[in-house]
C-alpha positions in Angstrom: -13.4 2.3 -22.6 -16.5 2.4 -24.2 -16.6 1.3 -28.1 -14.0 3.9 -29.7 -14.7 6.8 -27.7 -12.6 8.0 -24.6 -14.5 8.7 -21.1 -12.7 10.3 -18.2 -12.0 7.3 -16.9 -11.1 5.8 -19.4 -8.7 8.1 -20.1 -7.2 8.1 -16.8 -7.1 4.2 -16.4 -4.7 4.9 -19.7 -2.7 7.5 -18.3 -3.4 9.8 -20.6 -2.9 13.6 -20.4 -5.3 16.0 -22.4 -4.2 19.4 -22.8 -6.2 22.2 -23.7 -5.0 25.7 -26.0 -5.9 28.5 -27.1 -6.3 29.1 -30.6 -6.0 32.6 -30.0 -2.2 34.1 -31.1 -2.1 37.1 -29.2 -2.8 34.6 -26.1 -1.5 30.8 -27.2 -2.3 29.8 -23.1 -2.5 25.9 -22.6 -3.1 24.3 -19.4 -3.7 20.2 -18.5 -7.0 19.2 -17.8 -7.1 18.0 -14.3 -8.9 14.6 -15.4 -9.6 13.4 -11.6 -11.8 17.2 -11.3 -13.6 16.8 -14.9 -14.7 13.2 -13.8 -16.1 14.6 -10.6 -17.3 17.3 -12.4 -19.4 15.4 -15.3 -19.1 11.3 -14.0 -16.8 8.8 -15.2 -18.6 7.3 -18.0 -19.1 10.9 -19.5 -17.8 11.5 -22.9 -14.4 12.8 -22.9 -14.3 12.9 -27.0 -12.4 16.6 -28.3 -16.3 17.3 -30.0 -18.2 16.7 -26.8 -15.2 18.5 -25.0 -14.4 21.8 -26.8 -18.2 23.5 -26.1 -17.8 23.4 -23.4 -14.3 24.9 -22.2 -12.7 28.7 -22.5 -9.8 30.1 -22.5 -8.6 30.9 -18.9 -6.6 33.6 -19.8 -8.1 35.5 -22.9 -11.9 34.1 -22.0 -11.6 32.5 -25.8 -13.6 29.7 -27.0 -11.5 28.6 -29.5 -10.0 26.0 -28.1 -8.1 22.8 -29.2 -7.3 19.7 -27.0 -4.2 17.6 -27.5 -4.7 13.8 -26.0 -1.3 12.1 -25.2 -0.6 8.6 -23.9 2.0 8.5 -21.4 5.6 7.0 -22.7 7.2 6.9 -19.2 8.9 3.1 -19.4 7.4 0.6 -17.5 8.6 -2.2 -15.1 7.2 -5.4 -17.4 8.9 -4.3 -20.7 12.7 -4.5 -20.2 15.2 -4.3 -23.3 17.2 -7.7 -23.8 20.5 -6.2 -23.5 19.1 -5.2 -19.8 18.0 -9.0 -19.2 21.3 -10.5 -18.8 22.1 -11.2 -22.6 25.4 -11.1 -24.4 23.9 -8.3 -26.5 24.6 -4.5 -26.2 22.7 -1.9 -26.1 21.9 0.0 -29.1 24.4 3.0 -29.5 23.3 5.8 -31.4 26.1 7.6 -33.7 25.0 11.0 -35.0 
């Protein structure tokens, strides 16, 4: 990542998901962007911040240009982070009582 700005490559490296959504209430279409495709089209170091990307987008369903973006980090469990109770400790897993 260059400075505090995202590039297409930094989003891929961070396993982020970018979803574009149409602000037209009659449409509400949304679609995940293919980050590898965007990297190939614009280059790995091209800026991928919302204000850089939004002007290049339009809704594939209604053709509207009022499009927003949601950047979502990968929240899948990683193998290097293991709860203490799974490491063989005597501590029991946390209990959830609604």
